[in-house]
Each structure stands twice: as C-alpha cells, then as structure tokens.
C-alpha positions in Angstrom: 0.0 0.0 0.0 1.1 3.5 -0.7 -0.2 7.0 0.0 0.2 10.1 -2.1 2.7 12.9 -1.5 0.8 16.2 -1.6 1.5 18.7 -4.3 2.4 22.2 -3.6 -1.0 23.7 -3.3 -3.1 21.1 -1.6 -2.7 19.1 1.6 -2.6 15.3 1.3 -6.0 15.0 2.9 -7.8 17.1 0.3 -9.1 14.6 -2.2 -12.5 14.0 -3.6 -14.0 11.3 -5.8 -16.6 11.4 -8.5 -17.9 8.6 -10.7 -15.7 10.1 -13.5 -12.5 10.2 -11.5 -10.4 11.3 -8.6 -9.6 15.0 -8.0 -7.2 17.0 -6.0 -8.5 20.1 -4.2 -6.4 23.2 -4.8 -7.0 26.5 -3.1 -6.2 30.0 -4.0 -4.7 32.6 -1.6 -8.1 33.3 -0.2 -8.8 29.6 0.5 -11.3 29.2 -2.3 -11.3 25.6 -3.6 -11.1 24.4 -7.2 -10.8 20.9 -8.6 -7.9 19.6 -10.6 -7.3 16.1 -12.0 -5.2 13.8 -9.9 -1.7 13.6 -11.2 -1.6 9.8 -10.9 -4.2 9.4 -13.7 -2.6 9.4 -17.1 -6.0 9.8 -18.9 -8.2 11.9 -16.6 -11.7 12.8 -17.6 -12.6 16.5 -17.7 -16.1 15.8 -16.4 -16.8 17.3 -13.0 -13.9 19.7 -12.8 -16.3 22.6 -13.0 -18.5 21.3 -10.2 -17.8 24.3 -8.1 -18.4 26.8 -11.0 -21.0 29.5 -10.7 -22.8 28.1 -13.7 -23.2 24.7 -12.1 -24.1 26.1 -8.6 -26.6 28.5 -9.9 -29.1 25.7 -10.5 -28.9 24.4 -6.9 -32.0 23.6 -4.9 -31.4 25.9 -2.0 -34.4 25.3 0.4 -37.2 22.7 0.8 -39.8 23.5 -1.9 -43.4 22.3 -2.2 -45.6 22.5 -5.3 -48.1 25.2 -4.5 -51.3 23.2 -5.2 -50.1 20.3 -3.1 -49.2 22.6 -0.2 -52.6 24.5 -0.4 -55.0 21.7 -1.2 -53.2 18.5 -0.1 -52.0 15.3 -1.7 -53.2 14.6 -5.2 -54.2 18.2 -5.9 -53.8 19.4 -9.6 -51.4 16.6 -10.5 -51.5 17.7 -14.1 -49.6 20.8 -13.0 -46.4 18.9 -12.2 -43.6 20.4 -14.2 -45.3 23.8 -14.7 -46.5 24.9 -11.3 -44.9 27.4 -8.9 -43.1 26.2 -5.8 -43.3 27.5 -2.2 -40.2 27.3 0.0 -40.7 26.3 3.6 -38.4 25.9 6.7 -36.8 22.5 7.3 -38.8 21.7 10.4 -42.1 22.3 8.6 -40.9 20.2 5.7 -40.0 17.3 8.0 -43.5 17.6 9.6 -45.3 17.6 6.2 -43.3 14.7 4.7 -43.6 12.6 7.9 -47.3 13.2 8.0 -47.7 12.3 4.3 -45.7 9.1 4.7 -47.8 8.2 7.8 -51.0 8.9 5.9 -50.2 6.6 3.0 -49.0 3.9 5.4 -52.1 4.0 7.5 -54.6 4.2 4.6 -52.9 2.0 2.0 -50.0 0.2 3.6 -46.3 0.3 2.8 -47.0 -1.5 -0.5 -48.3 1.8 -1.8 -44.9 3.5 -1.5 -42.4 3.2 -4.4 -38.8 3.8 -3.5 -37.0 5.1 -6.5 -33.2 5.5 -6.8 -30.7 4.7 -9.5 -27.4 4.6 -7.5 -25.4 7.3 -9.3 -26.1 10.0 -6.8 -22.8 9.9 -4.9 -19.5 8.2 -5.3 -19.1 8.0 -1.5 -20.0 4.8 0.4 -22.0 6.5 3.2 -23.7 9.4 1.5 -24.9 7.0 -1.2 -28.4 8.1 -1.9 -29.6 4.7 -2.9 -28.4 3.1 0.3 -29.8 5.9 2.4 -33.3 5.8 0.9 -33.5 2.1 1.1 -32.4 2.1 4.8 -34.9 4.8 5.7 -37.9 3.2 3.9 -37.1 -0.2 5.4 -37.0 1.5 8.9 -40.6 2.8 8.4 -41.9 -0.5 7.2 -40.7 -1.2 3.7 -41.5 -0.2 0.1 -42.0 -1.4 -3.4 -38.6 -1.6 -5.1 -37.2 -1.8 -8.6 -35.3 -4.9 -9.7 -32.4 -5.1 -12.2 -31.2 -2.0 -14.0 -31.6 0.1 -17.2 -28.0 -0.5 -18.0 -28.1 -4.3 -18.4 -31.6 -5.5 -17.2 -31.9 -8.2 -19.9 -28.5 -9.5 -19.2 -29.2 -9.6 -15.4 -32.0 -12.1 -16.0 -30.7 -14.2 -18.9 -27.1 -14.7 -17.8 -27.8 -16.7 -14.5 -29.8 -19.2 -16.6 -27.0 -19.5 -19.2 -23.7 -19.2 -17.3 -23.5 -17.0 -14.2 -25.0 -13.9 -12.6 -24.2 -10.7 -14.5 -22.5 -9.0 -11.5 -20.2 -12.0 -11.0 -19.2 -12.0 -14.7 -18.5 -8.3 -14.7 -16.2 -8.6 -11.7 -14.2 -11.5 -13.2 -13.6 -10.3 -16.7 -10.2 -11.4 -18.1 -7.8 -8.5 -17.3 -6.4 -6.2 -20.0 -2.8 -7.4 -19.4 -3.7 -11.0 -20.0 -5.5 -10.0 -23.1 -2.4 -8.1 -24.3 -0.3 -11.2 -23.7 -2.6 -13.8 -25.3 -5.3 -12.4 -27.5 -4.8 -12.3 -31.2 -8.3 -11.2 -32.4 -10.7 -9.0 -30.4 -14.2 -9.0 -32.0 -16.3 -6.2 -30.5 -20.1 -6.3 -31.1 -21.0 -2.7 -30.3 -17.4 -1.6 -30.1 -15.3 -0.5 -27.1 -16.3 3.1 -26.7 -13.9 5.0 -24.6 -16.5 7.6 -23.7 -18.1 5.0 -21.4 -14.8 4.1 -19.7 -14.6 7.6 -18.1 -16.8 6.1 -15.4 -16.9 3.6 -12.6 -19.7 3.5 -10.1 -17.9 4.7 -7.0 -15.1 6.4 -8.8 -12.1 5.3 -10.9 -8.5 6.1 -9.9 -6.6 5.6 -13.1 -8.4 5.6 -16.4 -6.8 2.5 -17.9 -8.7 1.5 -21.0 -7.0 3.8 -23.6 -3.6 2.6 -22.5 -4.8 -1.0 -22.4 -5.9 -0.8 -26.0 -2.7 0.9 -27.0 -0.7 -1.9 -25.4 -2.7 -4.6 -27.2 -2.2 -2.9 -30.5 1.5 -2.7 -29.9 1.5 -6.4 -29.5 -0.3 -6.9 -32.8 -3.8 -7.7 -31.4 -6.3 -7.1 -34.2 -9.6 -5.4 -33.4 -12.8 -5.9 -35.3 -15.6 -3.3 -34.6 -19.1 -4.7 -35.5 -21.2 -1.6 -35.1 -23.2 0.9 -37.2 -20.6 3.6 -36.0 -16.9 3.5 -36.9 -16.0 5.5 -33.8 -17.3 2.9 -31.4 -13.7 1.8 -31.2 -11.2 4.6 -30.7 -8.1 3.9 -32.7 -7.3 1.5 -35.5 -9.7 -1.4 -36.1 -11.5 -3.2 -39.0 -15.0 -1.8 -39.2 -17.9 -4.1 -40.1 -21.0 -1.9 -40.4 -24.2 -3.7 -39.2 -27.8 -2.8 -39.0 -28.8 -2.1 -35.5 -30.5 -4.9 -33.5 -29.3 -7.7 -35.9 -26.2 -9.0 -34.1 -28.0 -12.2 -33.2 -28.5 -13.1 -36.9 -24.8 -12.5 -37.5 -23.7 -14.6 -34.5 -25.9 -17.5 -35.7 -24.4 -17.3 -39.2 -20.9 -17.4 -37.7 -21.9 -20.5 -35.8 -23.3 -22.0 -39.0 -19.9 -21.5 -40.7 -18.2 -23.1 -37.7 -20.5 -26.1 -37.8 -20.6 -26.7 -41.5 -16.9 -26.3 -41.9 -16.2 -28.5 -38.9 -14.4 -25.6 -37.1 -16.3 -25.9 -33.9 -14.8 -27.3 -30.7 -16.8 -30.5 -30.2 -14.8 -31.5 -27.0 -15.6 -28.2 -25.3 -19.3 -28.4 -26.2 -19.5 -32.0 -24.9 -17.8 -31.4 -21.6 -18.7 -27.9 -20.6 -22.1 -27.2 -22.2 -25.6 -28.6 -22.5 -27.9 -28.0 -25.5 -25.3 -28.1 -28.3 -27.5 -30.5 -30.3 -30.5 -28.2 -30.0 -28.4 -25.3 -31.2 -27.1 -27.3 -34.2 -30.6 -28.3 -35.2 -31.8 -24.7 -35.2 -28.7 -23.2 -36.9 -28.6 -25.7 -39.8 -32.4 -25.5 -40.3 -33.5 -28.9 -39.1 -35.8 -27.3 -36.5 -37.6 -24.7 -38.6 -36.5 -25.4 -42.2 -34.4 -22.2 -42.4 -30.6 -22.6 -42.3 -28.9 -19.6 -40.6 -26.4 -19.3 -43.4 -24.2 -16.3 -44.1 -26.5 -15.4 -47.0 -29.5 -15.5 -44.7 -27.8 -13.3 -42.2 -26.5 -10.9 -44.9 -30.1 -10.1 -45.9 -30.9 -9.1 -42.3 -27.6 -7.5 -41.2 -26.3 -5.9 -44.4 -23.0 -7.6 -43.7 -21.7 -9.3 -46.9 -22.0 -13.1 -46.7 -18.3 -13.5 -47.7 -17.3 -11.3 -44.8 -19.2 -13.5 -42.4 -17.5 -16.6 -43.7 -14.1 -14.9 -43.5 -14.6 -13.7 -40.0 -15.8 -17.1 -38.8 -12.6 -18.7 -40.1 -10.4 -16.1 -38.6 -12.1 -16.4 -35.2 -11.6 -20.2 -35.3 -7.9 -19.8 -36.3 -7.0 -17.2 -33.6 -7.0 -16.8 -29.9 -10.2 -14.8 -30.0 -12.0 -12.7 -27.4 -15.6 -11.7 -28.4 -17.3 -8.9 -26.5 -20.8 -7.5 -26.6 -21.5 -4.0 -25.3 -24.4 -3.4 -22.9 -26.2 -1.6 -25.6 -26.7 -5.0 -27.4 -29.1 -6.2 -24.8 -30.9 -2.8 -24.5 -33.1 -3.7 -27.4 -36.1 -5.7 -28.3 -35.4 -9.4 -27.4 -32.1 -8.2 -26.0 -31.7 -11.4 -24.0 -30.9 -13.2 -27.2 -27.8 -11.1 -27.9 -26.0 -12.2 -24.8 -27.2 -15.8 -25.2 -26.0 -15.9 -28.8 -22.7 -14.4 -27.7 -22.1 -17.2 -25.2 -23.2 -19.8 -27.7 -20.8 -18.5 -30.3 -17.9 -18.4 -27.8 -18.8 -22.0 -26.7 -18.5 -23.2 -30.3 -15.0 -21.6 -30.5 -14.2 -23.4 -27.3 -11.9 -20.8 -25.8 -13.9 -19.9 -22.7 -11.7 -20.0 -19.6 -8.5 -19.7 -21.6 -6.2 -16.7 -21.3 -7.0 -14.3 -24.0 -10.0 -16.1 -25.3 -13.7 -16.5 -24.5 -16.3 -13.8 -24.2 -16.9 -10.5 -22.5 -20.1 -8.6 -21.8 -18.8 -5.2 -20.7 -15.3 -4.3 -22.0 -15.7 -0.6 -22.8 -18.7 -0.2 -20.5 -16.9 0.9 -17.3 -13.3 1.7 -16.4 -13.3 -1.1 -13.8 -14.1 -4.0 -16.2 -10.8 -5.7 -17.2 -9.0 -4.3 -14.2 -6.3 -6.3 -12.4 -6.9 -4.6 -9.1 -8.2 -6.6 -6.2 -11.9 -7.6 -6.1 -13.0 -6.6 -2.6 -16.4 -5.5 -1.4 -16.0 -2.1 0.2 -17.5 -0.3 3.2 -21.3 -0.7 3.4 -24.2 1.0 5.1 -26.6 -1.6 6.5 -30.0 -1.2 4.8 -32.1 -3.5 7.0 -34.9 -5.7 5.8 -37.7 -4.7 3.4 -41.0 -6.1 4.8 -42.7 -5.4 1.4 -42.3 -8.3 -1.1 -43.6 -6.5 -4.1 -41.2 -5.3 -6.8 -41.2 -4.3 -10.4 -38.5 -4.8 -13.1 -37.0 -1.3 -12.9 -37.9 -0.3 -16.5 -41.6 -1.0 -16.0 -42.4 2.0 -13.7 -44.7 3.7 -16.2 -46.7 0.4 -16.6 -46.9 0.1 -12.8 -48.3 3.7 -12.3 -50.7 3.5 -15.3 -52.1 0.0 -14.7 -52.3 -0.8 -10.9 -53.6 -4.3 -10.5 -52.5 -5.3 -14.0 -50.6 -8.5 -14.4 -47.1 -9.0 -16.0 -44.8 -11.9 -16.6 -41.2 -11.9 -15.3 -38.6 -14.7 -15.3 -41.1 -17.5 -15.2 -43.7 -16.1 -12.9 -46.7 -13.9 -13.1 -47.0 -10.8 -10.9 -49.4 -7.9 -10.2 -48.5 -4.3 -10.4 -49.0 -2.6 -7.0 -51.2 0.5 -6.5 -48.7 3.2 -5.8 -49.9 6.4 -4.0 -46.5 7.9 -3.1 -43.2 7.9 -5.0 -40.1 8.7 -3.0 -37.0 9.3 -5.1 -33.4 10.0 -4.1 -30.4 9.6 -6.3 -31.4 9.5 -9.9 -33.4 11.3 -12.7 -36.3 9.3 -14.0 -36.9 11.9 -16.7 -33.5 10.9 -18.0 -33.3 7.2 -18.1 -36.9 6.2 -18.8 -38.4 5.8 -22.3 -41.3 7.4 -24.1 -41.3 10.4 -21.9 -44.7 11.7 -23.1 -46.2 8.5 -21.8 -44.2 8.8 -18.7 -45.6 12.3 -18.1 -49.0 10.7 -18.0 -47.8 8.0 -15.6 -46.1 10.6 -13.4 -49.4 12.3 -12.9 -51.0 9.3 -11.2 -49.4 9.1 -7.7 -50.9 11.4 -5.0 -47.5 12.6 -3.9 -44.0 12.6 -5.4 -41.0 13.4 -3.1 -37.5 13.9 -4.4 -34.1 14.7 -3.0 -32.2 16.8 -5.5 -29.1 18.9 -5.7 -30.1 20.8 -8.9 -33.4 21.9 -10.5 -33.6 19.0 -13.0 -36.7 18.2 -14.9 -37.5 15.5 -12.4 -37.3 18.0 -9.5 -39.6 20.4 -11.4 -42.1 17.7 -11.8 -42.2 16.7 -8.2 -44.5 17.8 -5.4 -41.9 18.1 -2.7 -38.2 18.8 -3.4 -35.7 18.5 -0.6 -32.3 20.1 -1.2 -29.5 17.6 -1.0 -25.8 18.5 -0.6 -23.2 17.5 -3.1 -20.2 15.3 -2.4 -17.9 18.3 -1.8 -20.1 19.5 1.0 -19.8 16.5 3.3 -17.2 13.9 4.6 -17.3 10.5 3.1 -15.3 7.4 2.2 -14.5 6.8 -1.5 -14.1 3.2 -2.7 -14.8 1.1 -5.8 -14.0 -2.6 -6.2 -11.2 -3.2 -8.8 -10.2 0.5 -8.7 -7.3 0.1 -6.2 -8.0 3.0 -3.8 -9.6 4.1 -0.6 -10.1 7.9 -0.5 -10.8 10.2 2.4 -13.4 12.5 0.8 -13.0 15.4 3.2 -15.6 18.2 3.1 -14.4 20.9 0.8 -17.0 23.6 1.1 -20.2 24.5 3.0 -23.5 23.5 1.6 -25.2 25.9 -0.7 -28.3 27.5 0.8 -29.9 25.2 3.3 -28.9 21.9 1.5 -28.4 18.9 3.8 -27.1 15.4 3.3 -29.6 12.6 2.5 -28.7 11.1 5.9 -29.6 14.3 7.8 -32.8 14.7 5.7 -34.0 11.1 6.5 -32.9 11.5 10.1 -35.1 14.6 10.4 -38.1 12.8 8.9 -37.5 9.7 11.0 -37.5 11.8 14.1 -40.9 13.2 13.3 -42.1 9.6 12.7 -40.6 8.3 16.0 -38.0 6.3 14.2 -34.8 8.4 14.6 -33.0 5.8 16.8 -33.9 3.0 14.4 -32.6 4.9 11.5 -29.5 6.6 12.9 -28.7 4.1 15.7 -27.4 6.9 17.8 -24.6 7.8 15.4 -23.8 11.0 13.6 -22.6 10.9 10.0 -19.0 11.0 11.1 -19.7 8.2 13.6 -21.0 6.1 10.7 -17.9 6.7 8.6 -15.7 5.3 11.4 -18.1 2.4 12.0 -18.3 1.5 8.3 -14.5 1.8 7.8 -13.6 -0.3 10.8 -16.1 -3.0 9.9 -14.5 -3.1 6.4 -11.0 -3.1 7.9 -11.8 -6.1 10.2 -13.6 -7.9 7.4 -10.5 -7.8 5.1 -7.7 -7.9 7.7 -6.5 -11.4 6.7 -6.6 -10.5 3.0 -5.4 -7.0 3.1 -4.3 -5.0 6.2 -5.1 -1.3 6.0 -4.5 1.5 8.5 -7.0 2.5 11.2 -9.5 5.2 10.4 -7.6 8.1 11.9 -4.5 7.2 10.0 -6.4 6.8 6.8 -8.2 10.1 7.3 -4.9 11.9 7.8 -3.2 10.2 4.8 -6.1 11.2 2.5 -5.7 8.3 0.2 -4.5 4.7 0.5 -3.6 2.9 -2.6 -4.2 -0.9 -2.5 -1.9 -3.4 -4.2 -2.9 -4.9 -7.5 -3.6 -8.6 -7.8 -0.5 -10.6 -8.5 -2.5 -13.3 -10.2 -4.0 -12.8 -13.7 -7.7 -12.8 -14.0 -9.3 -15.1 -16.6 -13.0 -15.4 -16.8 -14.3 -18.9 -15.9 -10.8 -20.2 -15.6 -11.5 -22.5 -12.6 -14.6 -23.9 -14.4 -12.5 -24.6 -17.4 -9.8 -26.3 -15.3 -12.2 -28.5 -13.4 -15.9 -28.2 -14.1 -16.7 -31.0 -11.6 -14.9 -29.3 -8.8 -16.0 -25.8 -9.8 -19.4 -26.2 -11.3 -21.6 -23.3 -12.5 -24.8 -22.5 -10.7 -27.0 -23.2 -13.6 -29.4 -26.2 -13.4 -27.0 -28.4 -15.3 -23.9 -26.9 -13.6 -22.6 -26.2 -17.1 -23.1 -23.6 -19.8 -26.7 -23.9 -21.0 -26.9 -23.3 -24.7 -30.4 -24.6 -24.4 -32.3 -24.0 -21.2 -35.0 -26.4 -20.2 -36.0 -23.9 -17.5 -36.6 -21.0 -19.9 -38.3 -23.4 -22.4 -40.7 -24.4 -19.7 -41.9 -20.8 -19.3 -43.5 -21.1 -22.7 -42.6 -17.5 -23.7 -43.2 -16.8 -27.4 -40.7 -13.9 -27.2 -37.9 -15.9 -25.4 -37.5 -19.5 -26.5 -35.2 -22.1 -24.9 -32.1 -21.2 -26.9 -30.5 -18.2 -28.6 -32.9 -17.3 -31.4 -33.3 -14.6 -34.1 -36.6 -12.8 -33.4 -37.4 -9.7 -35.3 -37.3 -6.6 -33.1 -40.4 -4.5 -32.5 -38.8 -1.8 -34.5 -35.8 -2.2 -36.9 -34.9 -1.3 -40.5 -36.3 -4.5 -41.8 -39.8 -3.9 -40.4 -42.8 -2.5 -42.1 -42.6 0.5 -39.8 -39.5 1.6 -41.6 -41.5 2.7 -44.6 -42.9 5.5 -42.5 -39.9 6.0 -40.2 -36.8 4.9 -42.2 -34.0 5.9 -39.8 -32.9 3.7 -36.8 -32.1 6.0 -33.8 -29.4 4.8 -31.4 -28.9 6.6 -28.1 -25.4 6.3 -26.5 -23.6 7.4 -23.4 -22.4 11.0 -23.7 -18.8 12.0 -23.7 -19.3 15.2 -21.7 -21.4 14.1 -18.7 -22.4 10.9 -16.9 -25.9 10.1 -18.0 -27.7 13.5 -17.3 -25.4 14.5 -14.4 -23.9 18.0 -14.9 -25.6 18.6 -18.3 -25.9 22.2 -17.2 -22.1 22.5 -16.7 -20.1 24.6 -19.1 -18.2 21.5 -20.2 -21.4 19.7 -21.3 -22.9 22.8 -22.8 -19.8 23.3 -24.9 -20.6 20.2 -26.8 -24.1 21.4 -27.9 -24.9 23.3 -31.1 -27.4 26.2 -30.8 -28.0 24.8 -27.3 -29.2 21.5 -28.6 -27.8 18.0 -28.4 -26.0 17.0 -31.6 -27.3 14.0 -33.7 -25.0 12.1 -36.0 -26.4 11.5 -39.5 -24.9 9.7 -42.5 -24.1 12.4 -45.1 -26.2 10.6 -47.7 -29.2 10.4 -45.5 -28.8 14.1 -44.7 -28.4 15.1 -48.3 -31.6 13.2 -49.3 -33.5 15.3 -46.7 -31.8 18.6 -47.5 -30.1 18.7 -44.1 -26.8 20.6 -43.8 -24.2 20.3 -41.1 -25.3 22.3 -38.0 -28.9 22.5 -39.0 -31.5 22.2 -36.2 -33.6 19.1 -37.1 -36.8 17.6 -35.8 -36.5 13.9 -34.9 -39.9 12.4 -34.7 -42.2 9.3 -34.8 -45.7 8.5 -33.5 -44.6 8.8 -29.9 -43.2 12.3 -30.0 -40.5 14.6 -31.3 -37.3 16.4 -30.2 -35.0 19.0 -31.7 -31.3 18.2 -32.2 -28.4 19.7 -34.2 -27.2 17.7 -37.3 -23.6 16.5 -37.5 -22.8 14.8 -40.7 -20.4 11.9 -41.1 -19.5 9.1 -43.5 -18.5 6.9 -40.6 -22.1 5.8 -39.9 -24.1 3.2 -41.7 -26.8 4.7 -43.9 -30.2 4.5 -42.3 -28.9 5.1 -38.8 -28.8 8.1 -36.6 -27.0 8.4 -33.2 -27.6 10.8 -30.4 -26.2 11.0 -26.8 -28.5 10.5 -23.9 -28.7 12.9 -20.9 -29.9 16.3 -22.3 -32.2 17.5 -19.6 -35.8 16.9 -20.7 -37.4 20.1 -21.9 -40.9 19.6 -23.2 -43.0 22.5 -24.7 -45.7 21.4 -22.4 -45.8 19.0 -19.4 -48.6 16.8 -20.8 -48.7 13.5 -22.5 -49.8 15.4 -25.7 -46.5 17.3 -25.7 -45.6 17.8 -29.4 -42.0 18.8 -29.0 -39.0 18.3 -26.7 -36.7 21.3 -27.3 -33.3 20.1 -26.1 -32.4 16.8 -27.7 -33.6 14.1 -25.3 -33.9 10.9 -27.3 -36.4 9.4 -24.9 -39.0 11.7 -26.3 -39.2 9.2 -29.1 -38.0 5.8 -27.7 -40.5 3.0 -27.1 -41.5 1.9 -23.6 -42.1 -1.9 -23.8 -40.3 -4.8 -22.2 -37.6 -6.6 -24.1 -39.5 -9.9 -23.5 -41.6 -11.6 -20.8 -38.3 -13.0 -19.4 -36.7 -9.7 -18.2 -39.1 -6.8 -19.1 -36.0 -4.7 -19.6 -35.6 -1.5 -21.6 -35.5 -1.6 -25.4 -34.3 2.0 -25.9 -32.1 0.9 -28.8 -35.1 -0.3 -30.9 -36.4 2.9 -32.2 -37.4 4.1 -35.7 -37.7 7.8 -36.5 -37.8 10.2 -39.4 -35.7 13.4 -39.4 -36.4 16.7 -41.1 -35.1 20.3 -41.0 -36.9 22.3 -38.4 -38.4 25.3 -40.2 -40.5 27.0 -37.6 -39.4 29.7 -35.0 -36.7 28.1 -32.9 -38.0 27.7 -29.3 -35.8 28.7 -26.4 -34.2 25.9 -24.4 -35.6 26.3 -20.9 -34.2 23.1 -19.3 -31.7 25.1 -17.2 -34.2 27.8 -16.1 -35.2 27.8 -12.4 -38.8 27.1 -11.6 -41.2 29.8 -10.5 -41.6 30.4 -6.8 -44.6 31.9 -5.0 -43.8 35.2 -3.5 -45.4 34.3 -0.2 -46.9 31.3 1.5 -50.5 30.4 0.4 -53.2 30.8 3.0 
C-alpha cells in the first residue's frame, strides 16, 4: 500500500472522488477551492472539474420547496400541474413535519406497498452518502417499500445470464484482465465496439483511467480489433469496421456458428464437456428445427454484412485466440436477452472460454473497472435493514406500474401484479432521463398522489415533483470513496459549506425519521461522522486477513490509500475450465446452458429455450421503416455521466445552438436537404425532439446516433406534448419490455424520421429555475 505525497497547493487530505475520477482540491490565496485532475491518472476525464463553478451552482436547490397546489390543497391536488406549477419554499422543520405526515397517511390508509422507493445509485461516489443506500435504509425502517429490480444498464443481461452461465455481476467482476488480453489475445471482436466515452466512469469512482492505455498496449502487441457496429467511432483507434444494421447482431452470430458447424471448425470436445444444449443449437442453426438454415446469405439479408465477410470472420475467429465482446447496448433492445445468449453460444463453439485471451466479455468498454487487475474486494457498506414489502417491479416498468395498478405482468417464469402506488419517494437518480417514451411517462407521473424527491439541482424530475428537498453535493460532506477493482480508498473530506440550506440525504432522512418516531432505528445513535468510522472499521476487520489497511484516523490523515494490484492474472471462468466437476456453474446443469429447459418451460413466445433470431419490435427490416426509415441509437455521452452536470459549461460546450448533436450519415442528410449544423426535428408516433445535425461518412446509412442525458425540456408537461426542445432521445424511444423474461428496456429499438426544423426556434428552458410563489399560500 502507498499513499500520495501532496502537491504544492493542496494538503494530502484534500481529495475527492466522482464517478468520473479522482480529483485534488487546490485552493487560492483566499482559500477558495477548485478541482484539478489527480496527477496519478494518465488519462483523466474533464467531467466534474467545473462542479464548483457559478454556472453549475446557480441551479442548486437551496431550500425545501413544495408544489403550490399540493401545499394548499393537499396530496393529489392538480397533479397535471407537475412540471409547470410554482413552488413554495418552507423551513426545514415544517418540511419534515409535512413529509412525515404524508408518509404516515399513506402507510395507514394504503400500507407500505403503496410506497415506491426510486433510486438509481449514481447520486454519490461516497460509500456512506450514497443516496440509494440511504433511501432504502430509511424506507425499510418505516416498514418497507416497493422496489425496482435489475437495471436500465443491463436489465436483460441480469435475468438471462444466470440461466445460461452465471450472474451478470459475477461475470463483470471477473472479466479477463487487460494485461492478460495483451499477452494472449490475437483477435478481439467487439459487437458494439469498445467506446472510450463509457470508460470515463466507474460506479464509486475510478482512480486511473486504464482502457485507452490497455488498447494501445494490445495494438503494440499486434492484437487485431474488429468493430461490429453501425458507427466506426465505437472503437477509438485502428480497427476493422464491419457496419451492421442495429439490432441484428444475433443473426450475424448465428451465421458465424453456421460456418463453424458446416466447416467443422467448432470445438466438439468443449461443447460436450462444458455445455448442454449443443445439439438443439445445431438443429436450429442448420435449419432442421424450422427449415431455415442460418447461413451467411440469410444473415446478410438481415444485417447488411456481406456473406463472404461473415465466412471470412468465422474462419479467422476459429484460427485465432479470440475474445468476443458485446456492449451493454446490445441487450438494451427488443429481445435483448438473445444477444448475450448468442454471444455465449458463439464463444462456446469456438471453445476458448476459460483460456487466457479467449472466450467472451459482456462489458469491455462499459466501465473503467471492467478488465482491471486490481483486487476484487467488497467495500464499506451502510446496512440497509430488511424490506418487509415483497412486491417489486422490473426497474424499466415503472410507467406500466403507475398506469395499470392491479395489472398482471410476466417476469422470469412467474406472473406478478402491479401494485397501486400512491407515493413515489426518489433519491439519487433522474427518472426523466433514463426512462423511455417520456410523453407517456408524463401521463404516468401524474397518477401518484405525492412525489417526493431529494435533488441537488433543479432538474426536470425536480420540477415535476410535489416536494423537493435540497441535497448536498459530495464536496459539502465527509465520506469514504471506494470502488471494487479500482485500487484505492479515498478520504473524501468536506471541501465547502452546503449551498443555501442543503443537507445530506442522511440528515434529511434522520429529520423525517425523528418526526415519525424512528430516529433511533434509522441513525442508531450515530452521527454521519460516527457512521464513517463504523463502516470503515467494519470493512477493515472484514478484510484484515486478506489486506491489512490502517485504522480510520491514519487513513483520514493520509487522505488516500492505494491498494496493491492482484498478483494473479484474472481469466473469466478459468476455474470452471480447469475442473468443471470441482468448480461447477450455478446453472441447473452446472454447465453452460446453450439450451435452457428452464426457460423453455416458461413457454414464452418472445424468449424460446435457446438463442434465437426474433425480429425486433422496430428495426430497419420492419414495415414501420416505410414511415420512419431511420434507426435511432442513443449512446452514453462524452461530456457528462448520464444526465449529471448537463448544465455545466463542459457539457454545454458540446451542444450546437443549445441542442444535443445528432450524427447522420451524409447521404441520409443530403436526401433530406439537411446541412451540417442545421436544427432538425426527430420524430415518430410517440413524440419529437429537436437536435443539431452533425454529418459523417462513418455511420451506416439509415442510422442516426444521439447521446442521452440532455435535460428533458418539453414544450408542455402533458402526454400530448408535441416537441421536446433540447435533444432528449427518450422523447421518441419506445416503452415496452424486451421480453416476458426480463421486461428490460428496449431503448435501442427505435425508428424515426428526421427533417429540417423550419419554424421559429423555441428557447431551451431546461436550465431555467422554476417559478416560486412570493409568499406562503393561505
């Protein structure tokens, strides 16, 4: 272990951590802080360096604020006014009283099953002031809540992968490390690319951004990269680009398997010992099952990849030490489960799973931590207690839940009923960023009687709430920074005082808990600082035999403790490959399930018992393409994390005429009379948004690409809203489940048309403060 020597203008203890990286805190002669990238990071991200800027801080929520109708008339009043109505600021003690009374009312009248606890986990990089942990602990203390299961990021993968090979989280933690890939891999085939824009992040905070250097090292050792994506730039640096129609990767993978089978290039021994279901796959791929062989010619008509290229790639994969990887975006589509199942099936036919440099990945390029050779250690944790409410929903089905209480839905082999939600409590996340079909979501958002949100800034979600409680930012509180496989513990010392009357989520929940008679149960007699010591020392004792670390006081004085890297290379499923009997998988067969009897028994028409090509609900081969002939893909932005800090100067600098850019193929643009920099209307039957055209030849014709995260800015906060003004793609994406198996998001299955916007250009108001009542209503 090592600690950092301070630079000339910051003491060793002044560090902070964001999901996009570690920062030093420098101070001017007057003691005013500013952030600078940590000098130990060779490829730091610029995101977050302007967190203390006036532009960012000007949008802070400064005092508890209540929607005027809710405060005057009570819960449920004028719900269609959410997003438009004025707010009334009240003192904290009154806010605590009102929130506690409303929670008690809902509990007494409807039970805890009428409370939905929303959070998406990216609210804080610190381990104690982690909004998701805090809200779950609080709601459990007062009797429980309906929760969301899985994630928008890889919800389909979370459900399918345990049936096929292993839980998604386990696989992500155990990806073969980059150094091993550099030493052994000859061919890296990337379905969806390896976009460096995503690797700026790790949930909890990266220390060193390693992926760019890792790719450079692999190239220096003659590793060849193949980028299978509609967009050439989905791999930064040299690679062979194979353009493919969006949502058709499964057809390509099946055709690659067809070549391996028909040319006897598949690994029969691996399939026999380590897999089940190989014969069912063979029967389907060669056409015995349905009379339709999955030949390269068949796949070419679907994917637009030439048949001869498919044959060539299959032969090269069989002849090389090959790593095949699928981005998370591949399973965020209609029938997205099939993408990962087909990937594992293809890798199994190559037979290199568990070998150094070969096999499969499901996240290289998704986060900085994936492929790290740092130690895998679970960090300090805030106990969250037990949730006494059993009801849950797949996280992407929140609009369905709100719109159809009592309705039934299928999920992972069982049938469930949507609960009747009367109160939504949200802390740590922005639902008007990550959900789809936002016009429909506006309608759903108007159903609960009360919506409470903790927010740092006046986002669209805050403006559409009934009660907004001002939360402090990471720089305004002490915390412990840690992320597994990132190699550091960081003393995140408070840098500045909270803006206005902002408080930490812990202090907010403690204040409400006190009014409900639950303060002791929630806080356990500890202050926030007491909790830091408690969590750290519990962590230290838990890992003492594996990794001795200093006591809390020493750690806090050092400011940062660097943990040693793992001395042993990481190879995904290496122990299973070495001895499957001694190290079985946790699937029913204890092997890789290329055909799952369990899934087949569910009888789902949209998720059969093996990897299958099923036409997406929207794609370029569908009849809908005659009306909406462009496939819209939405990707992680380069200049922010999801929607975080979209109002910063760094994020705004990437916009054109204040709108989010949209990539268009130059031929598609020319056919529509669109010039570079034009403001365009992106539309379909669900809605429309404005964006700024950027033309390129490095994008497959018929495809458009836009970043997510532009703060939602509708012309009107109604389901009939005709135009989103800022460039939020979820104004047009579809809100249906990927299949009955996972009910995950299908944001990447979206057809649109694009035209030059010819009317008066409306002002972007996403970054305007809401209106406030001049005085309390009587």
